[in-house]
N, C-alpha and C positions, 0 to 999 in steps of 0.2 A: 504494500500500500504506500502511495506517495503522500507527501505533504506532512503537515504538523501532526496529524493523527497517526500516520504511519511511523513517524519518529517516536511518538509517545508509546505506541504499541511495542516497538522494538526495545525501547528503554525498559518498559515495565516487564517485558519477558525475561530480562536479565538481572533485575534488582530485587532486593527484599523490600516489601512494603509492610509497614507496621500500622496497626490501628493506633489511635491516639493513646489508649491505655497501654498498648504494647510498647509504644515509644517511651512512655513514662517509666515503665518497668526497665527498659534498656538503659535509660538515664540513671536509674538507681543502681544499675549494675556496672556503671563506668563509661557508658557511651556519652558522647558530647553532642548537644543539640545545636545545629546551625540554622539560624533563621535567615532565609534569603528573600523575605518580603521587602517590598519597597518601603522607604521611609514614610511615605503617605499612608500605606496600609498599616504599618506599625503604629503610626500616630492615631489613626482612626479606630484600630481594633485592639490596641494594647500590645504589650510585650510579654513574652514568656520568661519568667524569672530564671536566670541562670543560662539562658540561650546566648550563644555567640552570634552576633550579627555580622554577616559578610555579604557584600554585594555580589550578585551573580557574575559580574564582569571580571572579578578577580578571584573567584572561589578556587579554581584549580591551583593557582599560585600560592594562596594562603594555606591550603591543606597539604601541599607537597612537602613531605618531611626533609627533602634535600634542597629545597629552594631557599635562597638567602632571605627573602622577605616573607617567609611563612609565619603563621601565628605561633606563639610559644607552645600551644597544646598539640600542634602537629609534630608528634615525636616519632611516629613509625608508620610503616605501610599498613600495619594491622590495627592501628587505633580505631575503635568503633565510633562511627559518626552517624547521626540521624539528621536528615535534612527536612526542613519544613518550609513551605511557601503558603500562599493564601488558600489554594484549593487542591494542591497536590499534583499539579501539572509540571510546573517549572522544576520542582524538587525531584520529580522522577527523571527528567531529562538530565539534570545536574548530577544525580546519583550515578546514572549510567556513564556519564562523561568521566566522573571520578574513578569509577571502576576501570574503565578503559585506560586511565592514566596509571593505574597500578594500586590504588587503594583497595584493600581486601575486605573491608568491613563497613560498607556504606549502605544505609537504608533510607527510606523516606516515609513520611506520614501520609497514609491513605486519607484523602479528604482535606489535608493541610490544616491550617490554623482554624478554618471554619469548623472542621470536625473536632479539633482540640477544644475549641470554645463550646461547642454543642455538648461535649462530654463533661463540661464543668471543671476542666483541668486548670492548673494554676495560670493566672494571667495577672500582670501588674496593672494597677489602676483599679477601676470598679470591679469588684469581685476577686481582688487579690487574695490568694490563699497562702502560699509559701514558695520559697525557692525549691525547684524540683530536685536540687542536689542536697537538700537538708534531710 
């Protein structure tokens, strides 16, 4: 299949997709959450406490454990990462890209932030519960 839906189908066929609660469980087991939503979406929807915010345009470079400008948490190719975007589309394609780059433990959240919010999981601002790493 061609087009964006073909790319999405290819990505989702090769990645791990977690429910919002499954993502929260992964975080309590040591995975790190990366929020790739736009600043506008974070401002209107809220932030997930403990999430690392990285723009999609620099995501591969920030998570590459061998790259000079990586984030401090990018320590190995096996570090577990969970990506989240607004609805679960961009995060699926990004997770696939990161796997192709060599990261071995990347997943995304099925349904994205909207599904996270619908499950009543931690969000900073109205309805704030607690840091997901506490």
